[in-house]
C-alpha positions in Angstrom: 0.2 0.0 0.1 0.8 3.5 -0.6 2.8 5.6 1.7 -0.4 8.4 2.6 -1.1 11.6 4.6 -4.4 12.2 5.6 -6.0 15.4 6.3 -8.9 14.7 8.4 -12.2 17.1 8.1 -15.6 17.7 9.7 -16.8 18.8 6.3 -19.1 16.1 4.3 -18.0 16.8 1.1 -16.8 13.4 -1.3 -13.3 12.4 -0.2 -10.4 14.0 -2.3 -7.4 12.3 -3.3 -4.5 14.4 -4.4 -1.6 12.7 -6.2 2.0 14.1 -7.4 4.1 14.4 -10.0 7.2 12.9 -10.7 10.1 13.7 -7.9 7.6 14.9 -5.9 5.3 13.7 -2.9 2.5 14.2 -0.7 3.9 16.3 1.4 4.4 19.1 -1.3 0.7 19.4 -0.8 0.6 19.0 2.7 -1.2 23.3 2.2 -3.2 23.2 -0.4 -4.7 19.7 1.5 -5.3 21.3 4.9 -6.6 24.5 2.9 -9.3 21.9 0.9 -9.9 20.0 4.0 -12.5 22.4 5.2 -15.0 20.8 2.7 -14.2 17.3 3.7 -11.2 14.8 4.4 -7.9 14.7 1.9 -5.6 12.6 1.4 -2.3 13.0 -0.2 -0.3 10.0 -1.4 3.2 9.2 -2.3 3.3 7.6 -5.4 6.2 4.0 -5.9 9.4 4.9 -6.3 8.7 8.4 -4.3 8.5 9.6 -0.9 8.2 7.1 1.6 6.5 4.6 -0.4 7.9 1.1 -1.6 10.3 0.8 -4.4 9.7 -1.3 -7.8 11.2 -2.3 -11.1 8.0 -1.0 -12.5 7.0 2.4 -12.6 4.2 2.5 -15.4 0.8 3.7 -15.4 -1.5 0.5 -15.0 0.6 -0.1 -12.0 0.2 3.2 -10.5 -3.5 3.2 -11.0 -3.8 0.0 -9.7 -2.0 1.3 -6.7 -4.4 4.3 -6.4 -7.0 1.8 -6.8 -6.2 -0.1 -3.2 -5.7 3.7 -1.5 -9.4 4.3 -2.7 -10.5 1.0 -1.8 -9.3 1.1 1.7 -11.1 4.2 2.4 -14.0 2.8 0.9 -13.7 5.2 -2.8 -15.4 6.2 -4.4 -13.2 10.0 -4.3 -12.2 13.3 -6.3 -9.1 12.9 -7.3 -6.6 15.2 -8.4 -3.6 14.4 -10.3 -0.9 16.9 -11.4 1.7 16.2 -14.2 2.5 11.9 -14.1 0.3 12.2 -11.1 -2.4 13.5 -13.8 -1.4 10.3 -16.2 -2.1 8.1 -13.5 -5.4 9.5 -12.4 -6.6 9.6 -15.9 -5.5 5.8 -16.3 -7.3 5.1 -13.0 -10.6 6.8 -14.1 -10.3 5.3 -17.5 -9.8 1.4 -15.4 -11.7 1.8 -12.9 -14.2 4.4 -13.1 -16.3 3.1 -10.4 -13.6 4.8 -8.0 -13.4 8.2 -9.2 -16.0 10.5 -8.8 -14.6 13.5 -10.1 -11.4 14.3 -11.9 -8.7 16.8 -11.8 -5.8 17.0 -14.8 -3.3 19.2 -13.4 -0.9 20.5 -16.6 -0.6 17.2 -18.5 -2.6 15.6 -21.3 -3.0 11.7 -22.2 -0.3 11.9 -25.0 3.2 10.6 -25.5 5.6 13.8 -24.7 8.8 13.9 -26.5 11.0 15.7 -23.7 13.1 14.1 -20.8 13.1 15.0 -17.5 16.6 12.5 -17.1 18.6 15.4 -16.7 17.4 15.6 -13.4 17.8 12.2 -12.7 21.8 12.7 -13.2 22.0 16.4 -11.3 20.5 14.3 -8.0 23.3 11.3 -9.0 25.8 14.2 -9.0 25.1 15.4 -5.8 28.0 14.2 -3.0 25.7 13.3 -0.3 28.4 12.9 1.5 28.9 16.7 2.1 25.4 17.2 2.3 24.3 18.2 5.8 21.5 20.5 5.1 19.3 21.3 2.5 21.2 24.0 1.1 24.0 22.2 0.9 22.5 19.7 -1.7 21.0 22.9 -3.4 24.2 24.4 -3.6 25.5 21.7 -5.7 22.2 21.2 -7.9 22.6 24.6 -8.9 25.3 23.6 -10.9 23.4 22.0 -13.5 19.2 23.0 -12.3 19.6 27.0 -12.2 16.4 27.0 -11.7 15.9 28.2 -7.8 12.6 26.7 -7.2 13.3 23.2 -8.7 16.4 23.2 -6.4 14.3 23.8 -3.8 11.6 20.9 -4.6 14.0 18.3 -5.8 15.4 18.5 -2.2 12.6 18.1 -0.1 12.9 14.4 -1.2 16.4 14.3 0.3 16.7 12.1 3.5 19.4 14.5 5.7 19.7 11.7 7.9 20.0 8.7 5.9 22.3 11.1 3.2 19.8 9.6 0.7 17.3 10.5 -2.2 13.9 9.3 -1.6 13.4 8.6 -5.1 14.1 5.6 -7.0 16.4 7.0 -9.4 17.5 3.5 -11.2 13.9 2.7 -12.1 12.5 6.2 -12.7 15.5 6.6 -15.1 14.9 2.7 -16.9 11.0 3.7 -16.7 11.6 7.4 -18.4 10.0 6.1 -21.8 6.8 4.7 -20.0 6.6 7.6 -17.8 6.7 10.1 -21.5 4.0 7.9 -22.7 0.0 7.0 -22.1 -1.1 3.5 -22.2 -3.3 2.8 -24.9 -6.8 2.1 -23.1 -10.4 1.7 -24.4 -13.1 3.2 -22.9 -13.9 6.7 -21.7 -14.7 8.1 -18.5 -18.4 10.0 -18.5 -18.4 11.8 -15.4 -16.8 15.6 -14.9 -13.6 16.5 -15.7 -11.3 19.8 -15.7 -8.3 20.2 -17.2 -6.5 22.4 -15.6 -3.5 24.3 -16.7 -1.2 27.1 -16.5 -1.2 29.6 -19.0 2.3 30.0 -19.5 2.7 26.3 -19.8 2.5 24.1 -23.1 2.2 20.9 -22.1 -1.6 20.9 -23.0 -2.3 22.6 -26.2 -5.2 22.9 -28.5 -4.4 19.8 -30.8 -4.8 17.8 -27.7 -8.2 18.9 -26.9 -9.8 15.9 -29.6 -8.2 13.2 -27.9 -8.5 14.4 -24.8 -12.8 14.7 -25.2 -12.6 11.0 -26.9 -11.6 9.4 -23.9 -13.1 12.5 -21.1 -16.3 13.7 -22.9 -17.2 15.8 -20.0 -13.7 17.8 -20.3 -13.7 21.6 -19.2 -11.2 23.4 -19.6 -9.3 26.1 -17.6 -6.1 28.1 -17.6 -4.7 29.7 -14.5 -2.9 33.3 -15.4 1.0 33.9 -15.3 1.3 29.8 -13.8 3.5 27.7 -15.8 3.8 23.5 -15.2 4.1 23.8 -11.6 0.5 26.0 -11.2 0.5 24.6 -7.6 3.0 25.9 -6.3 3.6 29.0 -8.9 -0.2 30.0 -8.0 -1.0 28.1 -5.0 -4.3 30.1 -4.0 -5.3 30.3 -7.6 -5.0 26.7 -8.3 -6.9 25.6 -4.6 -9.9 28.4 -5.7 -9.8 26.5 -9.0 -10.0 23.0 -7.8 -12.6 24.6 -5.3 -15.1 25.8 -7.8 -14.7 23.0 -10.3 -16.0 20.3 -6.8 -18.3 22.3 -5.5 -20.0 23.1 -8.9 -19.6 20.3 -11.6 -21.7 17.6 -10.8 
Protein backbone atom coordinates (compact mmCIF):
# COMPACT_ATOMS: atom_id res chain seq x y z
CA UNK A 1 0.00 0.00 0.00
CA UNK A 2 1.19 3.49 -0.81
CA UNK A 3 2.24 5.85 1.95
CA UNK A 4 -0.58 8.30 2.59
CA UNK A 5 -0.88 11.64 4.35
CA UNK A 6 -4.42 12.05 5.65
CA UNK A 7 -6.00 15.39 6.57
CA UNK A 8 -9.17 14.85 8.58
CA UNK A 9 -12.18 17.11 8.28
CA UNK A 10 -15.56 17.87 9.77
CA UNK A 11 -16.81 18.62 6.25
CA UNK A 12 -19.18 16.26 4.47
CA UNK A 13 -17.94 16.58 0.89
CA UNK A 14 -16.68 13.54 -1.05
CA UNK A 15 -13.14 12.65 0.12
CA UNK A 16 -10.39 14.01 -2.11
CA UNK A 17 -7.27 12.19 -3.30
CA UNK A 18 -4.23 14.24 -4.41
CA UNK A 19 -1.53 12.66 -6.59
CA UNK A 20 1.84 14.37 -7.05
CA UNK A 21 4.00 14.48 -10.16
CA UNK A 22 7.43 13.13 -11.06
CA UNK A 23 10.09 13.65 -8.35
CA UNK A 24 7.40 14.91 -5.95
CA UNK A 25 5.68 13.53 -2.87
CA UNK A 26 2.49 13.91 -0.92
CA UNK A 27 4.10 16.33 1.50
CA UNK A 28 4.56 18.83 -1.35
CA UNK A 29 0.79 19.21 -1.26
CA UNK A 30 0.39 19.63 2.51
CA UNK A 31 -0.73 23.26 2.50
CA UNK A 32 -3.25 22.82 -0.31
CA UNK A 33 -4.55 19.61 1.28
CA UNK A 34 -5.05 21.35 4.60
CA UNK A 35 -6.88 24.28 3.03
CA UNK A 36 -9.17 22.03 0.96
CA UNK A 37 -9.94 19.87 3.99
CA UNK A 38 -12.56 22.38 5.12
CA UNK A 39 -14.79 20.68 2.52
CA UNK A 40 -14.07 17.08 3.48
CA UNK A 41 -11.23 14.62 4.14
CA UNK A 42 -8.15 14.90 1.92
CA UNK A 43 -5.53 12.21 1.26
CA UNK A 44 -2.21 12.92 -0.45
CA UNK A 45 -0.21 9.88 -1.54
CA UNK A 46 3.43 9.11 -2.24
CA UNK A 47 3.46 7.22 -5.53
CA UNK A 48 5.64 4.12 -5.87
CA UNK A 49 9.37 4.93 -6.10
CA UNK A 50 8.71 8.29 -4.41
CA UNK A 51 8.66 9.59 -0.84
CA UNK A 52 8.00 6.96 1.81
CA UNK A 53 6.25 4.50 -0.50
CA UNK A 54 7.74 1.22 -1.66
CA UNK A 55 10.28 0.88 -4.45
CA UNK A 56 9.62 -1.28 -7.49
CA UNK A 57 11.36 -2.13 -10.76
CA UNK A 58 8.17 -1.10 -12.58
CA UNK A 59 6.81 2.42 -12.94
CA UNK A 60 4.02 1.98 -15.48
CA UNK A 61 0.73 3.86 -15.39
CA UNK A 62 -1.39 0.68 -15.07
CA UNK A 63 0.70 -0.29 -12.03
CA UNK A 64 0.35 3.19 -10.51
CA UNK A 65 -3.39 3.15 -11.17
CA UNK A 66 -3.60 -0.20 -9.38
CA UNK A 67 -1.80 1.28 -6.37
CA UNK A 68 -4.26 4.18 -6.30
CA UNK A 69 -7.22 1.81 -6.61
CA UNK A 70 -5.99 0.01 -3.50
CA UNK A 71 -5.84 3.30 -1.57
CA UNK A 72 -9.35 4.35 -2.60
CA UNK A 73 -10.80 0.90 -1.93
CA UNK A 74 -9.20 0.89 1.53
CA UNK A 75 -10.93 4.20 2.28
CA UNK A 76 -14.30 2.92 1.10
CA UNK A 77 -14.26 4.87 -2.23
CA UNK A 78 -15.13 6.43 -4.56
CA UNK A 79 -13.17 9.70 -4.24
CA UNK A 80 -12.67 12.93 -6.13
CA UNK A 81 -9.18 12.82 -7.63
CA UNK A 82 -6.61 15.53 -8.42
CA UNK A 83 -3.42 14.57 -10.24
CA UNK A 84 -0.54 16.76 -11.43
CA UNK A 85 1.68 15.90 -14.40
CA UNK A 86 2.77 12.23 -14.02
CA UNK A 87 0.19 11.98 -11.23
CA UNK A 88 -2.39 13.33 -13.66
CA UNK A 89 -1.58 10.54 -16.11
CA UNK A 90 -1.88 7.99 -13.30
CA UNK A 91 -5.22 9.56 -12.32
CA UNK A 92 -6.49 9.41 -15.92
CA UNK A 93 -5.44 5.77 -16.17
CA UNK A 94 -7.30 5.04 -12.94
CA UNK A 95 -10.42 6.86 -14.16
CA UNK A 96 -10.42 4.99 -17.47
CA UNK A 97 -9.80 1.55 -15.96
CA UNK A 98 -11.70 1.88 -12.66
CA UNK A 99 -14.34 4.58 -13.17
CA UNK A 100 -16.27 3.15 -10.24
CA UNK A 101 -13.60 4.50 -7.90
CA UNK A 102 -13.45 8.07 -9.27
CA UNK A 103 -16.24 10.54 -8.64
CA UNK A 104 -14.81 13.61 -10.39
CA UNK A 105 -11.38 14.14 -11.91
CA UNK A 106 -9.04 17.13 -12.08
CA UNK A 107 -5.97 16.77 -14.30
CA UNK A 108 -3.33 19.43 -13.67
CA UNK A 109 -1.20 20.46 -16.66
CA UNK A 110 -0.87 17.20 -18.54
CA UNK A 111 -2.63 15.44 -21.42
CA UNK A 112 -3.13 11.72 -22.20
CA UNK A 113 -0.42 11.80 -24.87
CA UNK A 114 3.23 10.85 -25.32
CA UNK A 115 5.68 13.71 -24.80
CA UNK A 116 9.04 13.97 -26.54
CA UNK A 117 10.93 15.95 -23.90
CA UNK A 118 12.83 14.02 -21.22
CA UNK A 119 13.24 14.63 -17.51
CA UNK A 120 16.38 12.48 -17.29
CA UNK A 121 18.61 15.54 -16.83
CA UNK A 122 17.22 16.02 -13.34
CA UNK A 123 18.06 12.43 -12.41
CA UNK A 124 21.60 13.08 -13.60
CA UNK A 125 21.71 16.25 -11.48
CA UNK A 126 20.56 14.43 -8.34
CA UNK A 127 22.96 11.56 -8.93
CA UNK A 128 25.81 14.08 -9.21
CA UNK A 129 25.21 15.43 -5.68
CA UNK A 130 27.88 14.22 -3.26
CA UNK A 131 25.59 13.31 -0.38
CA UNK A 132 28.56 12.76 1.94
CA UNK A 133 29.04 16.54 1.87
CA UNK A 134 25.39 17.35 2.58
CA UNK A 135 24.45 18.32 6.13
CA UNK A 136 21.47 20.54 5.29
CA UNK A 137 19.24 20.99 2.26
CA UNK A 138 21.03 24.17 1.19
CA UNK A 139 24.22 22.12 0.77
CA UNK A 140 22.44 19.95 -1.79
CA UNK A 141 20.90 23.00 -3.46
CA UNK A 142 24.36 24.51 -3.95
CA UNK A 143 25.51 21.35 -5.72
CA UNK A 144 22.33 21.08 -7.78
CA UNK A 145 22.80 24.69 -8.91
CA UNK A 146 25.67 23.53 -11.12
CA UNK A 147 23.16 21.97 -13.51
CA UNK A 148 19.71 23.10 -12.25
CA UNK A 149 19.61 26.89 -12.39
CA UNK A 150 16.04 27.40 -11.15
CA UNK A 151 16.05 27.86 -7.33
CA UNK A 152 12.42 26.69 -7.18
CA UNK A 153 13.36 23.35 -8.74
CA UNK A 154 16.40 23.05 -6.47
CA UNK A 155 14.15 23.46 -3.43
CA UNK A 156 11.60 21.05 -4.89
CA UNK A 157 14.15 18.29 -5.44
CA UNK A 158 15.74 18.66 -2.01
CA UNK A 159 12.37 18.02 -0.37
CA UNK A 160 12.94 14.40 -1.44
CA UNK A 161 16.27 14.22 0.38
CA UNK A 162 16.62 12.15 3.56
CA UNK A 163 19.25 14.18 5.40
CA UNK A 164 19.64 11.70 8.23
CA UNK A 165 20.24 8.71 5.98
CA UNK A 166 21.95 10.79 3.28
CA UNK A 167 19.87 9.30 0.48
CA UNK A 168 17.31 10.38 -2.07
CA UNK A 169 13.76 9.24 -1.31
CA UNK A 170 13.40 8.62 -5.03
CA UNK A 171 14.23 5.38 -6.83
CA UNK A 172 16.38 7.16 -9.40
CA UNK A 173 17.49 3.93 -11.11
CA UNK A 174 13.95 2.75 -11.84
CA UNK A 175 12.72 6.23 -12.78
CA UNK A 176 15.57 6.52 -15.29
CA UNK A 177 14.96 3.05 -16.73
CA UNK A 178 11.19 3.63 -16.96
CA UNK A 179 11.37 7.18 -18.35
CA UNK A 180 9.93 6.13 -21.74
CA UNK A 181 6.83 4.79 -19.96
CA UNK A 182 6.56 7.94 -17.84
CA UNK A 183 6.64 10.15 -20.93
CA UNK A 184 4.06 8.00 -22.74
CA UNK A 185 0.42 7.18 -22.06
CA UNK A 186 -1.07 3.69 -22.28
CA UNK A 187 -3.42 2.77 -25.11
CA UNK A 188 -6.65 2.29 -23.18
CA UNK A 189 -10.15 1.48 -24.35
CA UNK A 190 -13.26 3.03 -22.88
CA UNK A 191 -14.16 6.49 -21.66
CA UNK A 192 -14.64 8.30 -18.35
CA UNK A 193 -18.12 9.76 -18.45
CA UNK A 194 -18.02 11.87 -15.29
CA UNK A 195 -17.07 15.56 -14.81
CA UNK A 196 -13.40 16.21 -15.61
CA UNK A 197 -11.39 19.42 -15.46
CA UNK A 198 -8.14 19.89 -17.35
CA UNK A 199 -6.52 22.73 -15.41
CA UNK A 200 -3.37 24.17 -16.98
CA UNK A 201 -0.85 26.92 -16.45
CA UNK A 202 -1.40 29.67 -19.01
CA UNK A 203 2.35 29.83 -19.62
CA UNK A 204 2.75 26.06 -19.97
CA UNK A 205 2.78 24.16 -23.27
CA UNK A 206 1.95 20.75 -21.82
CA UNK A 207 -1.72 20.93 -22.86
CA UNK A 208 -2.24 22.50 -26.27
CA UNK A 209 -5.37 22.93 -28.44
CA UNK A 210 -4.29 20.01 -30.65
CA UNK A 211 -4.69 17.69 -27.65
CA UNK A 212 -8.35 18.54 -27.10
CA UNK A 213 -9.96 16.14 -29.61
CA UNK A 214 -8.10 13.20 -28.09
CA UNK A 215 -8.91 14.37 -24.56
CA UNK A 216 -12.61 14.67 -25.38
CA UNK A 217 -12.60 11.21 -26.97
CA UNK A 218 -11.54 9.72 -23.64
CA UNK A 219 -13.21 12.25 -21.35
CA UNK A 220 -16.43 13.43 -23.02
CA UNK A 221 -17.34 15.78 -20.16
CA UNK A 222 -13.94 17.48 -20.11
CA UNK A 223 -13.77 21.15 -19.29
CA UNK A 224 -10.67 23.29 -19.75
CA UNK A 225 -9.32 26.16 -17.67
CA UNK A 226 -6.02 28.04 -17.38
CA UNK A 227 -4.41 29.83 -14.45
CA UNK A 228 -2.89 33.14 -15.61
CA UNK A 229 0.79 33.62 -14.88
CA UNK A 230 1.40 29.96 -14.05
CA UNK A 231 3.63 27.43 -15.80
CA UNK A 232 3.77 23.66 -15.44
CA UNK A 233 4.17 23.84 -11.63
CA UNK A 234 0.89 25.74 -11.35
CA UNK A 235 0.04 24.53 -7.84
CA UNK A 236 3.39 25.77 -6.51
CA UNK A 237 3.51 28.99 -8.52
CA UNK A 238 -0.12 30.03 -7.92
CA UNK A 239 -1.32 27.97 -4.92
CA UNK A 240 -4.29 30.16 -3.99
CA UNK A 241 -5.53 30.33 -7.57
CA UNK A 242 -5.05 26.58 -7.96
CA UNK A 243 -6.97 25.91 -4.76
CA UNK A 244 -9.77 28.25 -5.84
CA UNK A 245 -10.08 26.51 -9.22
CA UNK A 246 -10.23 23.06 -7.63
CA UNK A 247 -12.74 24.26 -5.06
CA UNK A 248 -15.00 25.89 -7.66
CA UNK A 249 -15.02 22.81 -9.89
CA UNK A 250 -15.74 20.37 -7.07
CA UNK A 251 -18.43 22.57 -5.55
CA UNK A 252 -20.23 23.11 -8.86
CA UNK A 253 -19.58 20.08 -11.06
CA UNK A 254 -22.26 17.42 -10.81
